[in-house]
GUDO-579179 format. One record per residue (C-alpha): residue in one letter; x, y, z. Coordinates in nm, 2 decimals, padded with zeros to 4 digits. Last residue first. Example, Ala and Ser with C-alpha at 12.3 -4.5 7.8 and 13.67 -1.06 7.14 Angstrom:
+------+--------+--------+--------+
! type !   east !  north !     up !
+------+--------+--------+--------+
!    s !  01.37 ! -00.11 !  00.71 !
!    a !  01.23 ! -00.45 !  00.78 !
+------+--------+--------+--------+
***
This chain:
+------+--------+--------+--------+
! type !   east !  north !     up !
+------+--------+--------+--------+
!    y !  09.52 !  20.37 !  04.98 !
!    k !  09.31 !  20.61 !  05.18 !
!    e !  09.34 !  20.92 !  04.95 !
!    n !  09.29 !  20.71 !  04.64 !
!    i !  08.98 !  20.54 !  04.78 !
!    e !  08.83 !  20.87 !  04.89 !
!    n !  08.89 !  21.02 !  04.55 !
!    d !  08.73 !  20.72 !  04.37 !
!    s !  08.42 !  20.76 !  04.60 !
!    m !  08.36 !  20.53 !  04.90 !
!    a !  08.03 !  20.33 !  04.96 !
!    h !  07.92 !  20.38 !  05.32 !
!    n !  07.99 !  20.25 !  05.67 !
!    v !  07.93 !  20.51 !  05.94 !
!    q !  08.12 !  20.52 !  06.26 !
!    g !  07.90 !  20.53 !  06.57 !
!    g !  08.17 !  20.44 !  06.82 !
!    f !  08.29 !  20.12 !  06.65 !
!    g !  08.13 !  19.87 !  06.88 !
!    a !  07.80 !  19.85 !  06.70 !
!    s !  07.81 !  19.96 !  06.34 !
!    g !  07.55 !  20.23 !  06.27 !
!    i !  07.36 !  20.19 !  05.94 !
!    t !  07.27 !  20.50 !  05.75 !
!    s !  06.95 !  20.63 !  05.56 !
!    v !  07.00 !  20.96 !  05.42 !
!    g !  06.72 !  21.21 !  05.47 !
!    n !  06.94 !  21.45 !  05.66 !
!    t !  07.05 !  21.16 !  05.88 !
!    e !  06.79 !  20.89 !  05.94 !
!    a !  06.90 !  20.59 !  06.15 !
!    p !  06.86 !  20.21 !  06.08 !
!    k !  06.83 !  20.00 !  06.39 !
!    v !  07.10 !  19.75 !  06.48 !
!    k !  07.14 !  19.36 !  06.47 !
!    h !  07.47 !  19.24 !  06.61 !
!    v !  07.72 !  19.05 !  06.40 !
!    p !  07.97 !  18.82 !  06.59 !
!    t !  08.33 !  18.84 !  06.48 !
!    i !  08.42 !  18.50 !  06.33 !
!    n !  08.73 !  18.30 !  06.43 !
!    a !  08.73 !  17.98 !  06.22 !
!    e !  08.70 !  17.62 !  06.38 !
!    g !  08.88 !  17.31 !  06.24 !
!    k !  09.15 !  17.29 !  06.52 !
!    k !  08.90 !  17.32 !  06.80 !
!    s !  08.78 !  16.96 !  06.76 !
!    f !  09.14 !  16.84 !  06.72 !
!    f !  09.25 !  16.99 !  07.04 !
!    l !  08.94 !  16.90 !  07.24 !
!    y !  08.96 !  16.54 !  07.14 !
!    g !  09.33 !  16.52 !  07.21 !
!    a !  09.28 !  16.66 !  07.56 !
!    a !  09.00 !  16.41 !  07.62 !
!    g !  09.21 !  16.12 !  07.50 !
!    l !  09.51 !  16.23 !  07.71 !
!    g !  09.29 !  16.25 !  08.02 !
!    g !  09.14 !  15.91 !  07.95 !
!    l !  09.48 !  15.76 !  07.89 !
!    c !  09.60 !  15.91 !  08.22 !
!    g !  09.29 !  15.78 !  08.40 !
!    v !  09.33 !  15.43 !  08.25 !
!    l !  09.69 !  15.43 !  08.37 !
!    v !  09.60 !  15.56 !  08.71 !
!    v !  09.33 !  15.29 !  08.74 !
!    w !  09.57 !  15.03 !  08.62 !
!    k !  09.83 !  15.12 !  08.87 !
!    v !  09.57 !  15.14 !  09.14 !
!    i !  09.46 !  14.79 !  09.06 !
!    k !  09.82 !  14.66 !  09.07 !
!    v !  09.89 !  14.84 !  09.40 !
!    i !  09.57 !  14.69 !  09.54 !
!    k !  09.68 !  14.34 !  09.43 !
!    l !  10.03 !  14.40 !  09.57 !
!    i !  09.88 !  14.50 !  09.90 !
!    k !  09.65 !  14.19 !  09.90 !
!    f !  09.95 !  13.98 !  09.81 !
!    l !  10.15 !  14.11 !  10.10 !
!    s !  09.86 !  14.06 !  10.34 !
!    k !  09.83 !  13.70 !  10.21 !
!    l !  10.20 !  13.65 !  10.27 !
!    p !  10.18 !  13.79 !  10.62 !
!    a !  09.88 !  13.56 !  10.69 !
!    t !  10.06 !  13.25 !  10.56 !
!    f !  10.29 !  13.21 !  10.86 !
!    t !  10.04 !  13.23 !  11.14 !
!    n !  09.78 !  13.09 !  10.91 !
!    n !  09.94 !  12.75 !  10.90 !
!    l !  10.24 !  12.64 !  10.68 !
!    k !  10.21 !  12.28 !  10.57 !
!    v !  10.52 !  12.07 !  10.61 !
!    g !  10.61 !  11.71 !  10.54 !
!    e !  10.91 !  11.47 !  10.57 !
!    e !  10.78 !  11.13 !  10.46 !
!    v !  10.98 !  10.82 !  10.52 !
!    w !  11.00 !  10.47 !  10.37 !
!    f !  11.09 !  10.14 !  10.51 !
!    l !  11.28 !  09.82 !  10.44 !
!    p !  11.20 !  09.74 !  10.07 !
!    l !  11.35 !  09.42 !  09.91 !
!    v !  11.52 !  09.45 !  09.57 !
!    t !  11.53 !  09.12 !  09.39 !
!    n !  11.74 !  08.81 !  09.31 !
!    p !  11.58 !  08.53 !  09.51 !
!    l !  11.76 !  08.38 !  09.80 !
!    k !  11.86 !  08.01 !  09.77 !
!    n !  12.21 !  08.00 !  09.90 !
!    f !  12.20 !  08.31 !  10.13 !
!    i !  12.16 !  08.12 !  10.46 !
!    q !  12.47 !  07.91 !  10.37 !
!    v !  12.71 !  08.19 !  10.29 !
!    k !  12.96 !  08.11 !  10.01 !
!    e !  12.69 !  08.02 !  09.76 !
!    n !  12.54 !  08.37 !  09.75 !
!    p !  12.19 !  08.43 !  09.62 !
!    e !  12.08 !  08.79 !  09.57 !
!    l !  11.87 !  09.04 !  09.77 !
!    p !  11.93 !  09.41 !  09.73 !
!    m !  11.83 !  09.63 !  10.03 !
!    n !  11.57 !  09.91 !  10.02 !
!    f !  11.52 !  10.26 !  10.16 !
!    q !  11.22 !  10.46 !  10.04 !
!    l !  11.21 !  10.84 !  10.00 !
!    r !  10.94 !  11.10 !  10.04 !
!    k !  10.95 !  11.48 !  10.05 !
!    a !  10.60 !  11.63 !  10.10 !
!    a !  10.60 !  12.01 !  10.09 !
!    a !  10.38 !  12.30 !  10.17 !
!    v !  10.45 !  12.68 !  10.18 !
!    p !  10.79 !  12.64 !  10.02 !
!    g !  11.00 !  12.96 !  10.03 !
!    g !  11.17 !  13.19 !  09.77 !
!    t !  10.97 !  13.49 !  09.88 !
!    m !  10.84 !  13.59 !  09.54 !
!    s !  10.84 !  13.23 !  09.41 !
!    e !  10.60 !  13.07 !  09.66 !
!    f !  10.66 !  12.70 !  09.62 !
!    l !  10.43 !  12.40 !  09.67 !
!    i !  10.66 !  12.10 !  09.67 !
!    q !  10.58 !  11.75 !  09.57 !
!    i !  10.76 !  11.42 !  09.59 !
!    g !  10.54 !  11.12 !  09.49 !
!    h !  10.42 !  10.83 !  09.71 !
!    e !  10.08 !  10.92 !  09.85 !
!    k !  09.93 !  11.13 !  09.57 !
!    k !  10.13 !  10.97 !  09.28 !
!    n !  10.04 !  10.61 !  09.35 !
!    p !  10.24 !  10.29 !  09.41 !
!    n !  10.07 !  09.98 !  09.54 !
!    l !  10.32 !  09.73 !  09.69 !
!    g !  10.22 !  09.39 !  09.84 !
!    k !  10.42 !  09.14 !  09.64 !
!    i !  10.78 !  09.22 !  09.54 !
!    g !  10.99 !  09.13 !  09.23 !
!    r !  10.73 !  09.26 !  08.98 !
!    l !  10.76 !  09.61 !  09.13 !
!    y !  11.13 !  09.62 !  09.06 !
!    s !  11.07 !  09.50 !  08.70 !
!    e !  10.83 !  09.79 !  08.65 !
!    d !  11.11 !  10.04 !  08.64 !
!    s !  11.06 !  10.31 !  08.90 !
!    e !  10.82 !  10.62 !  08.91 !
!    y !  10.67 !  10.48 !  09.24 !
!    f !  10.88 !  10.19 !  09.37 !
!    h !  10.64 !  10.16 !  09.67 !
!    p !  10.79 !  10.48 !  09.81 !
!    l !  11.04 !  10.66 !  09.58 !
!    s !  11.38 !  10.49 !  09.55 !
!    v !  11.70 !  10.44 !  09.76 !
!    y !  11.92 !  10.13 !  09.75 !
!    i !  12.14 !  10.05 !  10.04 !
!    p !  12.47 !  09.85 !  10.00 !
!    v !  12.66 !  10.02 !  10.28 !
!    g !  12.96 !  10.24 !  10.24 !
!    v !  12.76 !  10.56 !  10.27 !
!    c !  12.81 !  10.74 !  09.93 !
!    k !  12.97 !  10.47 !  09.72 !
!    f !  12.72 !  10.22 !  09.84 !
!    l !  12.42 !  10.45 !  09.79 !
!    d !  12.27 !  10.26 !  09.49 !
!    m !  11.99 !  10.46 !  09.32 !
!    m !  11.66 !  10.34 !  09.18 !
!    g !  11.39 !  10.52 !  08.97 !
!    k !  11.48 !  10.38 !  08.63 !
!    k !  11.71 !  10.08 !  08.62 !
!    l !  12.04 !  10.03 !  08.80 !
!    c !  12.35 !  10.06 !  08.59 !
!    t !  12.60 !  09.77 !  08.59 !
!    e !  12.85 !  09.81 !  08.31 !
!    p !  12.99 !  10.16 !  08.40 !
!    t !  13.00 !  10.04 !  08.76 !
!    p !  12.77 !  10.12 !  09.05 !
!    c !  12.59 !  10.37 !  08.81 !
!    y !  12.57 !  10.72 !  08.95 !
!    c !  12.80 !  10.86 !  08.68 !
!    k !  12.55 !  10.75 !  08.42 !
!    e !  12.32 !  11.03 !  08.53 !
!    d !  12.40 !  11.29 !  08.26 !
!    p !  12.38 !  11.02 !  07.99 !
!    n !  12.01 !  10.95 !  08.09 !
!    k !  11.93 !  10.59 !  07.99 !
!    s !  12.04 !  10.35 !  08.27 !
!    m !  12.08 !  10.63 !  08.52 !
!    d !  11.71 !  10.70 !  08.51 !
!    g !  11.58 !  10.99 !  08.73 !
!    l !  11.54 !  10.99 !  09.10 !
!    t !  11.21 !  11.19 !  09.08 !
!    a !  11.10 !  11.54 !  09.16 !
!    t !  10.79 !  11.75 !  09.16 !
!    y !  10.73 !  12.13 !  09.17 !
!    i !  10.39 !  12.30 !  09.20 !
!    r !  10.39 !  12.68 !  09.19 !
!    v !  10.20 !  12.90 !  09.43 !
!    p !  09.93 !  13.17 !  09.43 !
!    i !  09.82 !  13.23 !  09.79 !
!    g !  09.46 !  13.18 !  09.88 !
!    d !  09.54 !  12.92 !  10.15 !
!    y !  09.75 !  12.74 !  09.89 !
!    k !  09.67 !  12.82 !  09.53 !
!    t !  09.77 !  12.63 !  09.21 !
!    d !  10.03 !  12.63 !  08.93 !
!    g !  10.19 !  12.36 !  08.72 !
!    s !  10.47 !  12.11 !  08.68 !
!    y !  10.79 !  12.30 !  08.76 !
!    v !  11.09 !  12.07 !  08.82 !
!    a !  11.25 !  11.95 !  09.15 !
!    v !  11.62 !  11.90 !  09.12 !
!    l !  11.80 !  11.65 !  09.34 !
!    s !  12.16 !  11.70 !  09.44 !
!    r !  12.39 !  11.42 !  09.52 !
!    c !  12.57 !  11.24 !  09.80 !
!    l !  12.25 !  11.07 !  09.90 !
!    d !  12.27 !  11.13 !  10.28 !
!    p !  12.43 !  11.47 !  10.20 !
!    a !  12.12 !  11.59 !  10.01 !
!    f !  12.19 !  11.89 !  09.79 !
!    s !  11.90 !  12.10 !  09.68 !
!    a !  11.79 !  12.23 !  09.33 !
!    l !  11.45 !  12.39 !  09.28 !
!    g !  11.38 !  12.43 !  08.91 !
!    e !  11.53 !  12.70 !  08.68 !
!    e !  11.27 !  12.69 !  08.40 !
!    k !  10.99 !  12.83 !  08.62 !
!    t !  11.20 !  13.14 !  08.69 !
!    l !  11.33 !  13.20 !  09.04 !
!    y !  11.21 !  13.53 !  09.19 !
!    p !  11.34 !  13.45 !  09.54 !
!    a !  11.64 !  13.22 !  09.60 !
!    f !  11.58 !  12.90 !  09.79 !
!    v !  11.58 !  12.81 !  10.16 !
!    t !  11.56 !  12.49 !  10.37 !
!    g !  11.67 !  12.26 !  10.08 !
!    d !  12.05 !  12.27 !  10.15 !
!    t !  12.09 !  12.49 !  09.85 !
!    g !  12.16 !  12.44 !  09.48 !
!    q !  12.41 !  12.21 !  09.31 !
!    y !  12.71 !  12.08 !  09.49 !
!    q !  12.93 !  11.93 !  09.21 !
!    n !  13.05 !  11.57 !  09.22 !
!    c !  12.81 !  11.46 !  08.94 !
!    e !  12.96 !  11.71 !  08.70 !
!    k !  13.32 !  11.62 !  08.79 !
!    t !  13.28 !  11.26 !  08.69 !
!    p !  13.36 !  10.93 !  08.87 !
!    w !  13.14 !  10.98 !  09.18 !
!    v !  13.24 !  11.01 !  09.54 !
!    e !  13.50 !  11.28 !  09.58 !
!    m !  13.26 !  11.56 !  09.64 !
!    e !  13.32 !  11.92 !  09.54 !
!    k !  13.45 !  12.24 !  09.71 !
!    k !  13.55 !  12.04 !  10.01 !
!    d !  13.56 !  12.17 !  10.37 !
!    d !  13.29 !  11.92 !  10.48 !
!    y !  13.06 !  12.08 !  10.23 !
!    e !  13.16 !  12.38 !  10.02 !
!    l !  13.00 !  12.65 !  09.80 !
!    i !  12.63 !  12.58 !  09.86 !
!    r !  12.39 !  12.84 !  09.74 !
!    g !  12.18 !  12.97 !  10.03 !
!    v !  12.10 !  13.31 !  09.87 !
!    d !  12.27 !  13.34 !  09.54 !
!    h !  11.98 !  13.50 !  09.35 !
!    n !  11.98 !  13.76 !  09.63 !
!    t !  12.31 !  13.91 !  09.51 !
!    k !  12.49 !  14.12 !  09.77 !
!    v !  12.30 !  13.99 !  10.07 !
!    g !  12.27 !  13.64 !  09.92 !
!    r !  12.41 !  13.46 !  10.22 !
!    l !  12.64 !  13.23 !  10.02 !
!    v !  12.70 !  12.89 !  10.17 !
!    k !  12.97 !  12.69 !  10.35 !
!    f !  12.83 !  12.38 !  10.50 !
!    t !  13.00 !  12.19 !  10.79 !
!    k !  12.93 !  11.83 !  10.86 !
!    g !  12.63 !  11.70 !  11.04 !
!    p !  12.51 !  11.79 !  11.39 !
!    t !  12.37 !  11.49 !  11.59 !
!    g !  12.03 !  11.54 !  11.75 !
!    n !  11.89 !  11.22 !  11.59 !
!    k !  12.11 !  11.10 !  11.30 !
!    p !  12.26 !  10.80 !  11.47 !
!    a !  11.92 !  10.71 !  11.62 !
!    m !  11.74 !  10.67 !  11.29 !
!    f !  11.81 !  10.32 !  11.15 !
!    s !  11.89 !  10.14 !  11.47 !
!    f !  12.19 !  09.95 !  11.60 !
!    a !  12.29 !  09.83 !  11.95 !
!    l !  12.62 !  09.70 !  12.08 !
!    d !  12.69 !  09.45 !  12.36 !
!    d !  13.03 !  09.34 !  12.48 !
!    d !  13.17 !  09.63 !  12.67 !
!    t !  12.81 !  09.74 !  12.75 !
!    v !  12.54 !  09.93 !  12.56 !
!    h !  12.78 !  10.08 !  12.30 !
!    r !  12.57 !  10.25 !  12.03 !
!    l !  12.64 !  10.17 !  11.66 !
!    d !  12.66 !  10.44 !  11.40 !
!    p !  13.02 !  10.55 !  11.49 !
!    s !  13.15 !  10.20 !  11.39 !
!    e !  13.46 !  10.11 !  11.58 !
!    k !  13.28 !  09.84 !  11.78 !
!    l !  13.16 !  09.68 !  11.46 !
!    q !  13.52 !  09.63 !  11.33 !
!    t !  13.62 !  09.45 !  11.65 !
!    c !  13.30 !  09.25 !  11.63 !
!    v !  13.41 !  09.12 !  11.29 !
!    a !  13.75 !  09.00 !  11.41 !
!    k !  13.60 !  08.86 !  11.74 !
!    g !  13.35 !  08.65 !  11.55 !
!    a !  13.61 !  08.52 !  11.30 !
!    f !  13.87 !  08.43 !  11.57 !
!    d !  13.63 !  08.26 !  11.81 !
!    k !  13.56 !  08.40 !  12.16 !
!    v !  13.22 !  08.58 !  12.12 !
!    d !  13.08 !  08.83 !  12.37 !
!    c !  12.97 !  09.05 !  12.08 !
!    h !  12.60 !  09.04 !  12.13 !
!    i !  12.42 !  09.27 !  11.90 !
!    l !  12.11 !  09.44 !  12.05 !
!    v !  11.84 !  09.61 !  11.85 !
!    g !  11.82 !  09.99 !  11.92 !
!    d !  11.58 !  10.25 !  12.06 !
!    f !  11.54 !  10.45 !  11.74 !
!    l !  11.40 !  10.28 !  11.42 !
!    i !  11.45 !  09.91 !  11.48 !
!    d !  11.37 !  09.93 !  11.85 !
!    m !  11.06 !  10.14 !  11.77 !
!    a !  10.93 !  09.88 !  11.53 !
!    k !  10.97 !  09.60 !  11.78 !
!    a !  11.18 !  09.31 !  11.67 !
!    t !  11.20 !  09.02 !  11.42 !
!    l !  11.52 !  08.99 !  11.21 !
!    f !  11.56 !  08.80 !  10.88 !
!    i !  11.86 !  08.64 !  10.70 !
!    s !  11.74 !  08.30 !  10.80 !
!    n !  11.84 !  07.99 !  11.00 !
!    p !  12.07 !  08.18 !  11.24 !
!    n !  12.37 !  08.00 !  11.39 !
!    r !  12.40 !  08.20 !  11.71 !
!    y !  12.40 !  08.55 !  11.57 !
!    i !  12.76 !  08.64 !  11.66 !
!    s !  12.91 !  08.30 !  11.59 !
!    n !  12.71 !  08.20 !  11.28 !
!    i !  12.76 !  08.54 !  11.13 !
!    a !  13.13 !  08.53 !  11.21 !
!    k !  13.17 !  08.20 !  11.03 !
!    s !  13.00 !  08.34 !  10.72 !
!    v !  13.22 !  08.65 !  10.73 !
!    l !  13.54 !  08.44 !  10.74 !
!    n !  13.42 !  08.24 !  10.44 !
!    l !  13.32 !  08.56 !  10.26 !
!    m !  13.67 !  08.71 !  10.30 !
!    g !  13.78 !  08.64 !  09.94 !
!    p !  13.49 !  08.84 !  09.81 !
!    k !  13.66 !  09.16 !  09.94 !
!    t !  13.49 !  09.47 !  09.79 !
!    r !  13.16 !  09.37 !  09.64 !
!    t !  13.09 !  09.04 !  09.82 !
!    v !  13.22 !  09.21 !  10.14 !
!    a !  12.95 !  09.48 !  10.11 !
!    n !  12.67 !  09.23 !  10.03 !
!    v !  12.76 !  09.00 !  10.31 !
!    m !  12.79 !  09.28 !  10.57 !
!    g !  12.47 !  09.45 !  10.46 !
!    l !  12.26 !  09.13 !  10.47 !
!    i !  12.38 !  09.04 !  10.82 !
!    l !  12.38 !  09.40 !  10.95 !
!    p !  12.05 !  09.50 !  10.80 !
!    h !  11.86 !  09.19 !  10.91 !
!    p !  11.59 !  09.15 !  10.65 !
!    i !  11.26 !  09.27 !  10.81 !
!    t !  11.01 !  09.11 !  11.04 !
!    m !  10.82 !  09.37 !  11.26 !
!    m !  10.66 !  09.34 !  11.60 !
!    q !  10.44 !  09.64 !  11.67 !
!    s !  10.53 !  09.83 !  11.99 !
!    g !  10.60 !  10.15 !  11.79 !
!    d !  10.31 !  10.35 !  11.91 !
!    l !  10.12 !  10.38 !  11.58 !
!    c !  09.98 !  10.70 !  11.44 !
!    g !  09.64 !  10.68 !  11.27 !
!    p !  09.52 !  11.02 !  11.39 !
!    g !  09.81 !  11.19 !  11.58 !
!    d !  10.07 !  11.15 !  11.84 !
!    a !  10.43 !  11.26 !  11.81 !
!    r !  10.76 !  11.12 !  11.93 !
!    y !  11.05 !  11.37 !  11.90 !
!    f !  11.32 !  11.39 !  11.64 !
!    t !  11.61 !  11.63 !  11.63 !
!    d !  11.78 !  11.75 !  11.31 !
!    k !  12.11 !  11.94 !  11.31 !
!    a !  12.27 !  12.12 !  11.02 !
!    k !  12.62 !  12.26 !  11.06 !
!    y !  12.70 !  12.62 !  10.98 !
!    l !  12.93 !  12.85 !  10.79 !
!    m !  12.81 !  13.17 !  10.62 !
!    m !  12.92 !  13.38 !  10.32 !
!    d !  12.89 !  13.74 !  10.20 !
!    e !  13.27 !  13.75 !  10.14 !
!    d !  13.34 !  14.05 !  10.36 !
!    d !  13.08 !  13.94 !  10.61 !
!    i !  13.21 !  13.58 !  10.68 !
!    d !  12.93 !  13.48 !  10.92 !
!    s !  12.95 !  13.20 !  11.18 !
!    v !  12.69 !  12.94 !  11.28 !
!    d !  12.81 !  12.65 !  11.50 !
!    v !  12.45 !  12.52 !  11.48 !
!    k !  12.17 !  12.53 !  11.22 !
!    e !  11.83 !  12.41 !  11.32 !
!    k !  11.56 !  12.16 !  11.22 !
!    w !  11.30 !  12.01 !  11.45 !
!    e !  11.14 !  11.69 !  11.33 !
!    q !  10.82 !  11.59 !  11.50 !
!    f !  10.75 !  11.22 !  11.49 !
!    c !  10.49 !  10.97 !  11.38 !
!    f !  10.51 !  10.60 !  11.31 !
!    p !  10.27 !  10.56 !  11.02 !
!    g !  10.25 !  10.27 !  10.99 !
!    v !  10.28 !  09.91 !  10.87 !
!    e !  10.31 !  09.82 !  10.50 !
!    q !  10.27 !  09.45 !  10.43 !
!    v !  10.54 !  09.26 !  10.24 !
!    a !  10.56 !  08.95 !  10.02 !
!    p !  10.90 !  08.83 !  09.90 !
!    i !  10.91 !  08.62 !  09.58 !
!    a !  11.00 !  08.27 !  09.68 !
!    g !  11.36 !  08.14 !  09.66 !
!    n !  11.38 !  07.90 !  09.95 !
!    q !  11.48 !  08.16 !  10.21 !
!    i !  11.20 !  08.37 !  10.07 !
!    e !  10.96 !  08.10 !  10.18 !
!    m !  11.10 !  08.12 !  10.53 !
!    p !  11.04 !  08.50 !  10.54 !
!    n !  10.68 !  08.50 !  10.41 !
!    t !  10.51 !  08.80 !  10.58 !
!    v !  10.79 !  09.06 !  10.56 !
!    n !  10.67 !  09.37 !  10.74 !
!    f !  10.74 !  09.69 !  10.55 !
!    m !  10.78 !  10.00 !  10.76 !
!    y !  10.62 !  10.34 !  10.72 !
!    v !  10.79 !  10.64 !  10.89 !
!    k !  10.64 !  10.98 !  10.93 !
!    f !  10.80 !  11.32 !  11.00 !
!    d !  10.58 !  11.62 !  11.03 !
!    l !  10.81 !  11.92 !  11.06 !
!    g !  10.85 !  12.10 !  11.39 !
!    f !  10.80 !  12.47 !  11.42 !
!    p !  11.02 !  12.78 !  11.44 !
!    v !  11.28 !  12.66 !  11.19 !
!    k !  11.61 !  12.76 !  11.33 !
!    v !  11.89 !  12.94 !  11.15 !
!    f !  11.68 !  13.04 !  10.84 !
!    m !  11.38 !  13.12 !  11.05 !
+------+--------+--------+--------+
***
């Protein structure tokens, strides 16, 4: 089960359709409408697996493969969606940060490649945006267009349709593609180390963040955890797509299918106030507010990640968008964890991907944009173990319950036995040994009345004379 999960995880995508694109071009607050879910099965496996027995280690690559799935409420992906164009918006934001002097070139390239667009928005089918791909026509002849297209053609995340046509999508680059190599402890020698990450991509720590603490790999890859964790330890897992570890913290107890489990929840923290998270700030002077993280240093694209609908985020983000309704049940991260086996029995991991909007005078279609964070879509990776997998756990807990009952019965029996023995001992301790007296008949011997003592062969008891006493003693 560690190498290949024997069932598909429920993977759902909810997209945000922008309903007022042209108003946004003139500075209005964006209004969005959630559309979804688009449903998939996510199959997880580890490939290129090798063991290092003498060091109790393992090497592997993680591979996730997605398949379309039907279910109640699931959409077919033919719905037309309007979203900010990821390449137009991403290109301008990235160049603004790293090479602002090239913005004039980028502006000309956008006009060339996208045929003089009048907005930053794209309208396409949901499934094209997620998996099938949206076309980019790179059959341009001008210098600026050709320069940008040359860079685009070198991107591993874009699919080559023809020599001059590329296609991009959010999910396709990850689908069925092994990631980089993990080196982890197997936990054979020390079960508390099971799954703990030692290296990723042949590196003992990341080279992304400005501090050593934030560059550390903390925890496992999220598919396995050590057994018998204390409530204080939390569940730490490293997410390569975020270049950081997230720690789910204990928040209570419940039961799942009759099995006692712990509830763990997680957030993205608050880099603006928590000193331990300052290292995730884009710069020391520009920290994002609570519940938001900038992935630019991690993936090279100005993508912000949050919880869905800006749940557990600073209220200012919510005020900058119309149409969001955050709530804990639908938008929080929750894991139901069985501590004895070290495995989740149910989980809902949710993340939302956003792009920052801001005006830019160097690019015409950016001139009047509002300053806000615009959501693109959010995903839910969920699992609920069925009876096939919970039955062995329930049997184990029944056995443990019986053992526990027997243990107490034996203990009570032992205490009862000791109590009885003590009672008998102390009750006998105060008794005296008395020879029983038997009633006998008086006998006449030469006119003298004598009393025979039973058990002494007819010996006679009488008063002794002085001579008799002296002779005896």
